[in-house]
Steps between C-alpha positions, in 0.01 A plus 500: 500500500249733350650436161427127531148573611460722197609217270260261660228760462564530129478118460173490688354761269558272200321195645139582385606511136676169528191345654290631219741357248492167672119501502488593136737222420287253693186620323666463163621153587153407631338636188738308282432186697122563490502556130719198452248289688170659388567512130588134450236398751237700309613367169516138614203480736229259379173666402177338617309342210190676374154365580221493243174684508243248373270607218132419558365236262177560310331191355378520138131550431319186389169451325223310676371166373148516354361169376180457296313214661156377389203546732404132513630165625854474628826619346864479603813610320870489586817632342725199554817580689376833633445487875148558631366546147209256534182709477143376521149618430158353570432218743759272654287187539565176308313503168434242233796507263371296206771383257779680684487170691684341206817692591499324836438168325791555262741594778393211723539250215842640407612473861453124465579455130730782385580554135869546581546737210340267248152384407458246779371145467229391258141477617263261322137585566260224592129448451449647848687810390287513184190501720617821665427679171130421528491571873633856469319575174175423684596766756562752221870487581785558257621170348735377229503181294641203692440169323594185688846386401628854422855546625637842583794614704450643846595843362239477221238398754591801713477725196144391422399527866647848550486671161156377388389448864360158409349346813528141380874545448550653846316210663675235293836654594417497873370144491805385301736649761309405816257221409176656617332829581534440875870426470542815295309712753719363781816585305369845411417573863854411608651706216288805585604481864866460408487819292310712751175514303299469817177647367476280191289184481463257209253213487574400138754592230300708247318784676154402376411438863429835670650359822846559354568827678779743576571861593647765273820517705547121489453506125775760457729258686381224267576717199856557618544126550373438147746749350783348704438164331655529151273233351180665624627849412573388145163332452282783636679754280430297182229645274435180307646156443422204273425176684457164319132406458391794719598754234603863549451608859436875550572673830185604684683807638424771244732751673803282428760707317316827564658749743782248553262240653672159522219294658374344716148349511140589434205368698126510438218359711155625592591506870841658434425740214779587260845460658856552384832421663740717300865594474705749302871534431604835363777755479442784741754784517776269386407210728313175428215475750243227561149574620264226619134560574156347510151634441201298617125543457473685170180507296667365185849469359471792258430750778740324736781530245434873472523536878820296514654722230406814698650354814824406322534850355471650848746244635756595236465869583574414862865421425754776540875535526595663828838671506586526866855630452677663208877494460659821634202582723630675815450323834742695718731804510843554650611857586822605676611825665780539248263487203536145373159350428347211309177304461435131566321379188344170389734290287218348291132521412251265667171430317244223523184404317213499750131422480288762667680691771796388708675627810810691389776599743867598485697510826861630485782402734790746463856489633710789622750613236849645506712553192348293217489493122190540284317168471612374840236291675368684805198288595209293377137555408245231587229523234163328548238461226223277629668178613815566297804637688813629325816646653655784299848646566514871580806677357650849503419719202826692547822479701517593867828682578695569818534867615798695370788624723367853540163378623669265746726778636218753534236269651662344806168448677387271215835328460562417867 
């Protein structure tokens, strides 16, 4: 009996080792299982995409606008097509506008009797028209020969009225189109209202009456309307033209052709002083720009022309090309824990010709990014220069890569 007990005792003595072996085996199996699960899980787990750190935008420095206005009368000037570019100096009250009135007369007549790309109908002048010569000559007004029975085209009549500023031709044209001065004045009033020239009044077609009045800002509008009419624009930019019986007609605007001046109309009257409604078309920094302005109340045309030239020089210097964004400028950065990094850069340059200063902004909107190739679009940039808005793609300047296996296996807290 004791022998059996002894055998059982020897078996019991071996049990702790067996337990340890079993535990070791379990640990090994567990480790194998853990490794078998962790490794593929680490290698296959999706990595959260990287967010961008936005780069602060700094707007380019711009030069201030500094215009050279005269110290008399009223002046206004506008760079056509450039928002808020209308600038004024002097008083804002309606002033006598002298022969600038003839631009209104021409536009009102053409609204009823357009040239339609040609010379228009013939006009045969009567004895009553001939009498206008004496009437305006007695007032020391500019006139041109107009014998009764002379026949000219509507275009030729406009040329004498606008280029030479002949008062008898302006009146004859208005009476031919509307029948009488009162009918013309009524038509002119309606036309002025239709075109928003609310501070302009005409009582006759020539401007010899000082009651023909307007403001500098209204006259800039009138100048733009004149340039928009191809027939008027062509006539006022003509230096001279030969007219049957009348002879060679010379333009009264001595600035025409100087400093890219293309018109528009002179005016002279004791009550008005020397006046000029002017326009230029010129190449500025690779762009064709139009400037329209008016100067009222000068002492004489020689000094007025000098002041207009000074103003136009300062206007030209007020143009500048603003480059808001340059291609490859950085607007965001992507950085990852495993060392992959890239910049979000502008895909193209954005520039604009401006007059004076303009509000310049660039606002990025960036996506999160995972694995991506160089050049991949990762957002947009909203670029504002004045009233112009452009959307520019933002792209990666280099590839963004996924982490390698070692980084995944050794950074479980970032993987899971």
